[in-house]
C-alpha positions, 0 to 999 in steps of 0.5 A: 576148816581151822582158819574158819574156826579161828576167825569165828573165835575172834568174832565170838569166842564161844562159837569157835570153841563149840564148833571144835569141842561141842558143849562141855567143860571147855565151852563153859570155861570159854563162856565165863572167860568171855564174860569176864573179858573179851580178850581172855575168851579169844585167847582161850578159844584160839588155844583150844582150836590150835591144840586140838 
């Protein structure tokens, strides 16, 4: 399941974070990072998925 989340995180970072932790602080941080730059959003999403 983590592989699917990582693939979704590359395509749409907030979706991967949402599937891992739901709507919370980490989700909103990821939305902000994705809006500021796509690459920081991907890095944050993969980090959240790998560490949890």
